BAMARMI-123457 format. One line per field, with one value per residue (C-alpha): residue number from 1; residue in three letters; x, y, z. Coordinates in nm, 2 decimals. Layout:
BAMARMI-123457
i = NUM,...
aa = ALA,...
x = X,...
y = Y,...
z = Z,...
END
This chain:
BAMARMI-123457
i = 1,2,3,4,5,6,7,8,9,10,11,12,13,14,15,16,17,18,19,20,21,22,23,24,25,26,27,28,29,30,31,32,33,34,35,36,37,38,39,40,41,42,43,44,45,46,47,48,49,50,51,52,53,54,55,56,57,58,59,60,61,62,63,64,65,66,67,68,69,70,71,72,73,74,75,76,77,78,79,80,81,82,83,84,85,86,87,88,89,90,91,92,93,94,95,96,97,98,99,100,101,102,103,104,105,106,107,108,109,110,111,112,113,114,115,116,117,118,119,120,121,122,123,124,125,126,127,128,129,130,131,132,133,134,135,136,137,138,139,140,141,142,143,144,145,146,147,148,149,150,151,152,153,154,155,156,157,158,159,160,161,162,163,164,165,166,167,168,169,170,171,172,173,174,175,176,177,178,179,180,181,182,183,184,185,186,187,188,189,190,191,192,193,194,195,196,197,198,199,200,201,202,203,204,205,206,207,208,209,210,211,212,213,214,215,216,217,218,219,220,221,222,223,224,225,226,227,228,229,230,231,232,233,234,235,236,237,238,239,240,241,242,243,244,245,246,247,248,249,250,251,252,253,254,255,256,257,258,259,260,261,262,263,264,265,266,267,268,269,270,271,272,273,274,275,276,277,278,279,280,281,282,283,284,285,286,287,288,289,290,291,292,293,294,295,296,297,298,299,300,301,302,303,304,305,306,307,308,309,310,311,312,313,314,315,316,317,318,319,320,321,322,323,324,325,326,327,328,329,330,331,332,333,334,335,336,337,338,339,340,341,342,343,344,345,346,347,348,349,350,351,352,353,354,355,356,357,358,359
aa = MET,SER,CYS,HIS,THR,ASP,LYS,THR,ASN,CYS,LEU,LEU,CYS,SER,ASP,ASP,THR,GLN,SER,GLY,THR,CYS,SER,SER,CYS,ASN,PRO,GLY,TYR,THR,LEU,ALA,THR,ASP,ALA,CYS,ALA,ASP,SER,CYS,ALA,LEU,ILE,ILE,LEU,VAL,ASP,GLY,SER,CYS,ASN,ALA,ASN,SER,ASP,CYS,THR,ASP,THR,LYS,ASN,CYS,GLU,ASP,CYS,PHE,GLY,THR,ALA,GLY,GLU,CYS,ARG,LYS,CYS,LYS,ALA,PRO,SER,THR,LEU,GLU,ASN,ASN,VAL,CYS,ALA,PRO,ALA,VAL,GLU,ASP,CYS,LYS,THR,GLY,SER,THR,LEU,ILE,GLU,ASN,CYS,LYS,THR,CYS,ASP,SER,SER,THR,PRO,THR,THR,CYS,ALA,THR,CYS,GLU,ALA,ALA,PHE,THR,LEU,TYR,GLN,GLN,VAL,CYS,ILE,ALA,ASN,GLU,ALA,CYS,LYS,THR,ASP,THR,ASN,CYS,LYS,THR,CYS,ASP,THR,THR,ASP,PRO,LYS,ILE,CYS,LYS,THR,CYS,ASN,ASP,ASP,SER,VAL,PRO,GLU,SER,GLY,VAL,SER,CYS,PRO,VAL,PRO,VAL,PRO,ALA,GLU,CYS,LYS,VAL,GLN,ASN,CYS,LYS,THR,CYS,THR,ALA,GLY,ASP,PRO,ASN,THR,CYS,GLU,THR,CYS,ASN,ASP,ASN,PHE,ASN,LEU,ASN,SER,GLY,SER,CYS,VAL,ALA,ALA,GLY,SER,ASP,ALA,SER,CYS,GLN,LYS,ASN,ASN,VAL,ASN,CYS,GLN,THR,CYS,ASP,ALA,THR,ASP,SER,SER,LYS,CYS,LYS,THR,CYS,LYS,GLY,GLY,TYR,GLU,LEU,ALA,GLU,ASN,PHE,CYS,THR,LYS,LEU,SER,GLU,ASN,CYS,THR,SER,TYR,ASP,SER,ALA,LYS,GLY,GLN,CYS,ASP,VAL,CYS,ASN,VAL,ALA,PHE,PHE,LYS,SER,GLY,LYS,PHE,CYS,VAL,PRO,CYS,LYS,GLU,ASN,CYS,THR,GLN,CYS,THR,SER,ALA,THR,LYS,CYS,SER,LEU,CYS,VAL,LEU,ASP,PHE,TYR,ALA,SER,ASP,ASP,VAL,CYS,LEU,GLN,ALA,SER,VAL,SER,GLY,GLY,VAL,ILE,ALA,GLY,VAL,ALA,ILE,ALA,THR,VAL,VAL,ALA,LEU,GLY,ALA,ILE,CYS,VAL,LEU,ALA,TRP,ARG,GLU,LEU,ARG,LYS,ASN,ARG,THR,ALA,ALA,ILE,ASN,ASN,ALA,SER,THR,ARG,ALA,GLY,SER,LEU,ALA,LEU,ASP
x = 3.30,3.17,3.11,2.76,2.80,2.94,3.32,3.47,3.76,3.73,3.79,3.70,3.55,3.59,3.30,3.33,3.17,2.83,2.99,3.15,3.51,3.73,4.02,4.17,4.16,4.14,4.48,4.63,4.47,4.60,4.41,4.42,4.19,3.91,3.92,4.09,4.31,4.49,4.85,4.99,4.82,5.01,5.34,5.39,5.38,5.04,4.98,4.91,4.99,5.28,5.59,5.49,5.84,5.87,5.71,5.89,6.11,6.28,6.37,6.60,6.35,6.01,5.85,5.51,5.42,5.12,5.04,5.24,5.47,5.58,5.45,5.52,5.25,5.46,5.82,6.09,6.18,6.30,6.21,5.89,5.63,5.57,5.34,5.40,5.78,6.00,6.22,6.52,6.49,6.68,6.90,7.03,7.13,7.49,7.83,8.07,7.95,7.81,7.44,7.35,7.16,6.83,6.80,6.43,6.48,6.78,6.84,6.66,6.95,7.23,7.13,7.45,7.32,7.06,6.78,6.57,6.61,6.37,6.17,6.38,6.69,6.85,7.06,7.40,7.69,7.52,7.47,7.15,7.21,6.96,6.81,6.94,7.26,7.45,7.22,7.44,7.64,7.42,7.57,7.44,7.12,7.05,7.19,7.29,7.00,7.23,7.46,7.30,7.64,7.73,7.62,7.51,7.46,7.54,7.32,7.49,7.42,7.79,7.93,8.07,8.45,8.59,8.23,8.18,8.12,8.04,8.28,8.21,8.15,8.26,7.96,7.83,7.87,8.23,8.51,8.79,8.90,8.84,8.64,8.32,8.19,8.31,8.28,7.94,7.94,8.30,8.32,8.70,8.77,8.72,8.58,8.59,8.77,8.67,8.80,9.18,9.24,9.36,9.25,9.54,9.48,9.14,9.26,9.26,9.58,9.62,9.68,10.05,10.16,10.38,10.12,10.21,10.25,10.52,10.73,10.91,10.84,10.99,10.90,10.53,10.33,9.99,9.84,9.53,9.22,9.08,9.40,9.69,9.93,9.90,10.06,9.83,10.07,10.44,10.66,10.79,11.02,10.90,10.65,10.43,10.50,10.39,10.28,10.63,10.76,11.07,11.27,11.37,11.74,11.70,11.80,11.92,12.25,12.23,12.02,11.95,11.92,11.82,11.52,11.46,11.44,11.63,11.78,11.92,11.81,12.00,12.00,11.66,11.49,11.29,11.20,10.85,10.79,11.06,11.12,11.30,11.09,11.19,11.12,10.93,11.10,11.38,11.39,11.71,11.60,11.25,11.07,10.77,10.63,10.49,10.75,11.07,11.34,11.63,11.61,11.85,12.05,11.84,11.54,11.45,11.21,10.89,10.60,10.75,10.78,11.06,11.02,11.24,11.45,11.40,11.61,11.42,11.38,11.60,11.88,11.86,11.87,12.17,12.36,12.28,12.41,12.72,12.78,12.75,12.98,13.24,13.22,13.25,13.56,13.72,13.65,13.81,14.12,14.15,14.12,14.38,14.61,14.56,14.62,14.94,15.07,14.99,15.17,15.47,15.47,15.46,15.75,15.96,15.89,16.00,16.32,16.42,16.35,16.57,16.86,16.84,16.85,17.17,17.34
y = -12.36,-12.01,-11.79,-11.79,-11.42,-11.13,-11.17,-10.91,-11.03,-11.38,-11.66,-11.96,-12.02,-12.32,-12.56,-12.65,-12.33,-12.17,-11.83,-11.89,-11.82,-11.71,-11.95,-11.79,-11.45,-11.33,-11.25,-10.93,-10.97,-11.14,-11.32,-11.14,-11.21,-11.37,-11.09,-11.02,-10.71,-10.54,-10.69,-10.34,-10.20,-10.45,-10.31,-10.55,-10.92,-11.07,-11.43,-11.63,-11.34,-11.23,-11.02,-10.69,-10.66,-11.02,-10.98,-10.64,-10.65,-10.32,-10.39,-10.09,-9.82,-9.99,-10.05,-10.21,-10.41,-10.59,-10.83,-11.12,-10.88,-10.72,-10.38,-10.11,-9.91,-9.73,-9.61,-9.56,-9.20,-9.00,-9.19,-9.10,-9.33,-9.30,-9.56,-9.81,-9.77,-9.59,-9.32,-9.21,-8.85,-8.59,-8.53,-8.88,-8.81,-8.70,-8.72,-8.76,-8.50,-8.26,-8.25,-8.29,-7.97,-7.96,-8.34,-8.46,-8.83,-9.06,-9.41,-9.65,-9.89,-9.63,-9.33,-9.15,-9.13,-8.89,-9.04,-8.73,-8.36,-8.08,-7.91,-7.68,-7.89,-8.17,-8.46,-8.45,-8.66,-8.70,-8.33,-8.14,-7.84,-7.57,-7.63,-7.30,-7.29,-7.15,-6.85,-6.72,-6.61,-6.32,-6.33,-6.69,-6.73,-7.11,-7.39,-7.74,-7.98,-8.27,-8.06,-7.76,-7.62,-7.55,-7.27,-7.37,-7.03,-6.67,-6.37,-6.26,-6.62,-6.70,-7.03,-7.00,-6.97,-7.32,-7.44,-7.31,-6.94,-6.64,-6.35,-6.06,-5.74,-5.40,-5.23,-4.94,-4.70,-4.82,-4.73,-4.92,-5.24,-5.57,-5.39,-5.54,-5.23,-4.87,-4.62,-4.46,-4.15,-4.21,-4.43,-4.40,-4.55,-4.92,-5.05,-5.43,-5.62,-5.93,-6.27,-6.31,-5.93,-5.72,-5.37,-5.13,-4.76,-4.76,-4.98,-5.36,-5.55,-5.92,-6.14,-6.22,-5.92,-5.64,-5.49,-5.25,-5.54,-5.69,-5.38,-5.39,-5.76,-5.95,-6.29,-6.22,-6.45,-6.29,-5.97,-5.94,-5.91,-5.62,-5.44,-5.49,-5.33,-5.64,-5.98,-6.28,-6.57,-6.60,-6.78,-7.13,-7.15,-6.82,-6.76,-6.45,-6.25,-5.89,-5.87,-5.96,-6.28,-6.41,-6.72,-6.82,-6.74,-6.45,-6.10,-6.25,-6.17,-6.45,-6.76,-7.03,-7.35,-7.56,-7.34,-7.27,-6.90,-6.58,-6.42,-6.10,-5.93,-5.72,-5.35,-5.20,-5.53,-5.63,-5.97,-6.08,-6.43,-6.64,-6.42,-6.09,-5.84,-5.50,-5.17,-4.90,-4.68,-4.46,-4.64,-4.81,-4.93,-5.04,-5.26,-5.32,-5.22,-4.90,-4.81,-4.66,-4.52,-4.44,-4.30,-4.27,-3.95,-3.63,-3.80,-3.79,-4.00,-3.84,-4.03,-4.36,-4.25,-4.10,-3.74,-3.56,-3.30,-2.94,-2.62,-2.37,-1.99,-1.90,-2.12,-1.97,-1.62,-1.71,-1.86,-1.54,-1.31,-1.52,-1.51,-1.13,-1.09,-1.31,-1.12,-0.79,-0.92,-1.03,-0.69,-0.50,-0.73,-0.68,-0.29,-0.29,-0.50,-0.27,0.04,-0.12,-0.20,0.16,0.32,0.10,0.19,0.57,0.53,0.34,0.61,0.89,0.71,0.66,1.03,1.14,0.93,1.08,1.43,1.36,1.23
z = -7.14,-7.17,-6.86,-6.70,-6.63,-6.83,-6.81,-7.04,-7.25,-7.09,-7.34,-7.12,-6.78,-6.54,-6.52,-6.16,-6.02,-6.04,-6.06,-6.39,-6.28,-6.58,-6.65,-6.96,-7.14,-7.49,-7.67,-7.53,-7.18,-6.87,-6.60,-6.27,-5.97,-6.18,-6.43,-6.76,-6.76,-7.04,-7.04,-7.11,-6.80,-6.58,-6.49,-6.19,-6.15,-6.08,-5.96,-6.27,-6.50,-6.72,-6.68,-6.84,-7.02,-7.12,-7.46,-7.55,-7.85,-7.75,-7.38,-7.37,-7.44,-7.39,-7.05,-7.14,-7.45,-7.59,-7.88,-8.01,-8.19,-7.87,-7.97,-7.72,-7.53,-7.27,-7.31,-7.06,-6.99,-7.18,-7.49,-7.67,-7.82,-8.19,-8.37,-8.09,-8.12,-7.86,-8.02,-7.81,-7.69,-7.89,-7.58,-7.63,-7.98,-7.93,-8.09,-7.81,-7.56,-7.82,-7.89,-8.25,-8.30,-8.48,-8.47,-8.43,-8.38,-8.33,-8.46,-8.23,-8.23,-8.22,-8.00,-8.11,-8.47,-8.59,-8.79,-8.89,-8.85,-8.76,-9.03,-9.26,-9.18,-9.39,-9.26,-9.41,-9.29,-8.95,-8.91,-8.94,-9.18,-9.27,-9.60,-9.72,-9.52,-9.81,-9.80,-9.52,-9.82,-9.92,-10.27,-10.33,-10.53,-10.50,-10.29,-10.38,-10.30,-10.21,-9.99,-9.84,-9.74,-10.10,-10.32,-10.67,-10.84,-10.74,-10.76,-11.09,-11.22,-11.21,-11.08,-10.72,-10.68,-10.60,-10.60,-10.25,-10.22,-10.44,-10.49,-10.26,-10.46,-10.34,-10.19,-10.40,-10.11,-10.04,-10.27,-10.09,-10.27,-10.09,-9.82,-9.68,-9.50,-9.49,-9.21,-9.22,-9.43,-9.55,-9.86,-9.87,-9.52,-9.46,-9.13,-9.20,-9.48,-9.68,-9.58,-9.62,-9.60,-9.31,-9.21,-9.24,-9.18,-9.35,-9.64,-9.69,-9.75,-9.83,-9.53,-9.52,-9.72,-9.59,-9.36,-9.08,-8.82,-9.04,-9.11,-8.78,-8.72,-9.01,-8.85,-8.84,-9.07,-9.06,-8.91,-8.70,-8.92,-8.72,-8.65,-8.89,-8.65,-8.44,-8.53,-8.53,-8.62,-8.65,-8.90,-8.82,-8.52,-8.37,-8.10,-8.03,-7.72,-7.65,-8.02,-8.13,-8.29,-8.12,-8.03,-7.68,-7.72,-7.95,-7.83,-7.51,-7.33,-7.07,-7.16,-6.91,-7.12,-6.81,-6.75,-7.12,-7.07,-7.09,-6.77,-6.91,-7.24,-7.48,-7.48,-7.59,-7.50,-7.19,-7.04,-7.10,-6.94,-7.10,-7.40,-7.48,-7.67,-7.80,-7.62,-7.79,-8.06,-7.94,-7.60,-7.49,-7.14,-7.04,-6.80,-7.03,-7.36,-7.21,-6.95,-7.08,-6.84,-7.08,-7.44,-7.74,-7.81,-7.86,-7.68,-7.31,-7.10,-6.98,-6.83,-6.94,-7.31,-7.52,-7.64,-7.88,-7.71,-7.84,-7.79,-7.58,-7.67,-7.37,-7.48,-7.83,-7.69,-7.47,-7.77,-7.97,-7.70,-7.65,-8.02,-8.03,-7.73,-7.89,-8.22,-8.03,-7.85,-8.18,-8.33,-8.03,-8.05,-8.42,-8.38,-8.11,-8.32,-8.62,-8.41,-8.27,-8.61,-8.74,-8.44,-8.50,-8.87,-8.79,-8.54,-8.79,-9.05,-8.81,-8.72,-9.09,-9.16,-8.87,-9.00,-9.34,-9.20,-9.01,-9.32
END
């Protein structure tokens, strides 16, 4: 029977009381202490009522539900409610331990999968990429709509090289070929080179070519992009040590195979870790790349480096004086010998004349 008094959301009242006690509630409401309360507002068990989570379809993310379809009204933290559905928080949208950047919502059934990206980003292979990501290539005019990483047309309306990037033109203010930026005020000196080129004394040389780092280091594969005098990677079977490509047993006088290292290095090499690397130019004995103690002929060690020996002015003067003295002595001896010979000749002539007179 209907209630005698106003019982909000009460469907039926008991007929054995004058107070009109409510016995059942309208759909979506639960009986609690002679009153009908919103089921979604009940988050604890109430005598004669329901379990707040019993009707939830998404028991993982939803805390309180209502209606026969188990629609959610309150979500578990940190999920957020959107149109009566709990969406996992972006923080839960991860690949391994790496957060999927710029992801707005994750798949409700698979929190490790991104469902939608933030504005100005496109979901591509489970990664949110800027709608104009290819614009990072300043020479690109338009990007591919299906793959925002790929440039479609270049500024000069040409097709990108290999379908990926546009060729980098030489800047008008820079006259160095394959140079990205030149030194300010000097169009003939490069400061940074294009990709796959190394800087070498203000010019750009192709990576892997005979750059300065390879002239005295034949086993160097590629030079450093910012300093071509430094080796970046070595050829197969060689390892980089002190900017030099070497093998464990190479340039080694005494090699300890058990330890896998060199004990004593060859002349003009020094031990660096387990390798032997060369001393600086003109140095025959060193303890590091910067400390030389013995140099080659005509060079001497000074402040840990080898300097070319030069003849001083005093030495030159001494040599000159010695030369003059020697020449003078030779002249005196020659004069004495000449005088001696002349005297002997005169004496011989006098003797012959006396003999003729006696005859």
